[in-house]
C-alpha positions in Angstrom: -0.2 0.1 -0.3 1.4 3.7 -0.6 1.0 6.3 1.5 -1.3 8.0 -0.2 -3.6 5.7 -2.3 -6.4 7.1 -4.8 -8.5 4.7 -6.5 -11.5 4.5 -8.2 -12.5 8.5 -7.9 -15.0 9.2 -10.0 -17.1 12.2 -9.9 -17.2 16.6 -11.0 -19.0 19.8 -9.6 -21.8 20.3 -8.1 -24.5 18.8 -9.7 -22.8 18.5 -13.5 -21.2 15.7 -15.1 -18.9 13.4 -13.8 -15.2 15.1 -14.5 -13.0 12.3 -13.2 -14.2 8.7 -14.1 -12.7 5.6 -12.2 -9.0 7.6 -11.6 -6.6 6.5 -9.8 -3.4 8.4 -7.8 -0.3 7.1 -5.6 2.4 8.4 -4.1 5.1 7.2 -1.4 6.0 9.2 1.1 9.5 11.3 -0.1 8.6 11.0 -3.6 7.5 13.7 -6.9 4.5 12.6 -8.8 3.3 14.4 -11.5 0.2 14.6 -13.4 -0.4 15.8 -16.7 -2.4 15.7 -19.6 -3.8 18.2 -22.1 -6.7 21.2 -20.6 -10.0 19.9 -19.6 -8.5 16.6 -18.5 -9.4 16.5 -14.9 -5.6 17.1 -13.4 -6.8 19.8 -10.9 -10.3 17.5 -10.5 -8.2 14.3 -9.0 -6.7 16.7 -6.9 -9.0 18.0 -5.4 -10.6 15.0 -4.9 -8.1 14.2 -3.0 -8.5 17.5 -0.5 -12.0 17.0 -0.1 -12.5 19.7 -2.2 -15.4 18.5 -4.1 -17.6 15.5 -4.0 -16.7 11.6 -4.7 -19.4 9.8 -5.9 -16.9 6.8 -5.9 -13.6 6.3 -5.1 -11.4 5.6 -1.8 -8.4 8.0 -0.3 -6.1 6.1 2.1 -3.6 8.5 3.5 -0.6 6.7 5.4 -2.8 3.5 5.7 -6.4 5.9 7.0 -9.0 6.0 5.0 -9.6 10.1 5.0 -12.5 9.6 2.1 -15.0 11.0 3.9 -12.8 14.0 5.9 -13.4 17.6 5.0 -10.7 19.5 4.0 -9.8 21.0 6.9 -9.6 17.6 8.9 -7.5 16.8 6.0 -4.8 19.3 6.9 -4.7 18.0 10.6 -3.7 14.7 9.2 -1.1 15.9 7.0 -2.2 17.0 3.5 -1.5 20.7 2.1 -3.4 21.9 -0.9 -1.6 24.9 -2.4 -4.5 26.4 -5.1 -3.4 27.7 -8.8 -4.6 31.4 -7.9 -5.4 33.5 -5.1 -2.7 31.7 -3.2 -1.4 34.7 -1.0 -3.0 37.1 1.2 -1.8 40.2 -0.7 -1.9 42.5 1.7 -0.5 40.9 3.9 3.3 40.8 4.3 5.5 37.6 3.7 5.6 37.5 7.5 2.1 37.5 8.4 1.5 34.7 5.4 3.7 32.5 6.8 2.4 32.9 10.1 -1.1 32.2 8.6 -0.3 29.2 7.5 0.6 27.9 10.9 -2.7 28.4 12.1 -3.2 24.6 12.9 0.2 24.7 15.5 0.5 25.6 18.8 4.2 24.9 19.5 6.9 27.4 18.4 7.0 28.6 15.0 9.8 30.3 14.4 12.1 26.7 13.9 9.8 26.6 10.8 10.1 30.0 9.2 13.6 29.7 9.3 13.4 26.7 7.3 11.5 28.1 4.9 13.8 30.9 4.7 16.5 28.5 4.0 14.3 27.2 0.9 13.4 30.0 -0.7 16.2 32.7 0.8 14.2 35.7 -1.6 11.5 35.7 0.8 13.5 36.4 4.5 15.4 39.5 2.1 11.2 40.3 1.1 9.8 39.6 5.0 8.1 42.9 6.0 7.4 43.7 1.9 3.4 42.7 1.1 2.5 39.5 -0.8 0.7 41.4 -3.2 3.5 43.3 -4.4 5.9 40.4 -5.1 6.5 38.9 -8.4 4.6 35.8 -9.9 7.4 33.4 -8.8 8.1 35.2 -5.7 4.1 34.9 -4.8 4.6 31.4 -5.8 7.3 30.6 -3.0 4.9 32.1 -0.5 2.3 30.2 -1.0 4.2 27.1 -1.1 6.2 28.6 2.3 2.9 29.0 4.1 1.3 25.4 3.2 5.1 24.3 4.3 4.3 25.9 7.7 1.8 22.7 8.5 4.7 20.9 8.7 2.4 18.6 5.9 3.5 15.2 5.0 2.1 15.7 2.1 2.2 19.4 -0.3 -0.7 19.1 -3.0 0.7 21.8 -5.5 -1.9 22.6 -8.4 0.6 24.0 -11.1 3.0 26.0 -8.9 5.0 27.5 -12.4 1.9 29.1 -14.5 2.6 32.1 -15.8 6.1 31.6 -14.5 9.6 33.0 -16.9 11.4 29.3 -17.4 14.7 30.4 -15.8 11.8 30.7 -12.4 10.3 26.9 -13.3 13.6 25.2 -12.5 14.2 27.3 -9.8 10.9 26.5 -7.9 11.2 22.6 -9.3 14.5 22.9 -7.6 13.0 23.5 -4.5 10.2 21.3 -5.1 12.8 18.6 -4.7 14.6 19.7 -1.6 11.2 19.4 -0.3 10.9 16.2 -0.8 14.8 15.8 0.5 13.4 16.1 3.6 11.0 13.6 3.5 7.7 15.4 2.1 5.5 13.8 -0.5 4.6 15.9 -3.2 2.1 15.6 -5.6 1.7 18.2 -8.3 -0.2 19.0 -11.5 1.6 20.6 -14.3 0.9 22.1 -17.7 5.0 21.9 -18.8 5.2 17.9 -18.8 8.2 17.6 -20.2 10.0 19.4 -17.5 8.3 18.5 -14.8 8.5 14.3 -15.4 12.0 14.9 -15.9 12.3 15.5 -11.7 9.2 12.7 -11.0 9.2 9.8 -9.7 6.6 8.4 -10.5 3.8 10.1 -13.2 0.4 10.0 -14.4 -1.2 11.6 -17.7 -4.7 12.2 -17.7 -7.1 12.5 -20.6 -10.4 13.5 -20.6 -10.6 12.3 -16.7 -9.3 8.5 -16.6 -5.9 6.8 -16.4 -4.3 6.9 -19.8 -0.2 6.2 -18.8 1.3 5.4 -15.4 5.2 4.9 -15.1 8.2 6.4 -14.1 8.8 10.3 -14.9 11.7 8.7 -17.0 9.4 6.4 -18.5 6.3 8.8 -20.0 9.3 10.9 -21.6 11.1 8.0 -22.8 7.5 6.5 -24.3 7.0 8.0 -28.4 3.1 7.1 -27.9 3.3 10.1 -24.8 6.2 12.3 -27.0 4.2 12.5 -30.2 0.6 13.3 -28.2 1.5 15.4 -24.8 5.0 16.8 -25.0 5.2 18.2 -28.4 7.1 15.3 -30.2 
């Protein structure tokens, strides 16, 4: 059994039709798992299903050997999950440091050492700790969002399009920081449009098409798959 086992997920939004159909996603502790596929494939929906943000008509979510299928997102945070959405993921009128402090809302212990760890991971944030998050560049705001999620000391960090809209050099830096996070033992599940670059750092990858699993393999295995190359990686 994997650290995260999300199996047979089918569901969507409200009373609308299902977006994902019998979808499976698994992640091991300290591993990077990447979900790729065309626009509208259900990638973000599958991640939201794992975090409890949408109703799953079918499926089961096992996390660290515990069935959390019926838990609300707030309780999943207590279990060790953290989710960083693609948009509106910082408090723009609050400073960098205040954003990080907000991320520690579930904690009752001293958070200063965790803030120090975040600043070590993202040194630019230490320099800008008193600056309003809304004044930062897109890449720096993503660092704040990820740093805030890390303040809960999660065991699984879920990232929805973390490199959307950032420059290529910033994307590479963010991917390096994500690798640093997993090196500390945190598992990462990431939805990404920059498929080739994301799969290059992935321990395992999932290609979704129309809400269903199309390919599942190690990241390097998907990169080497001729059909995946032709259909999803631009040849």
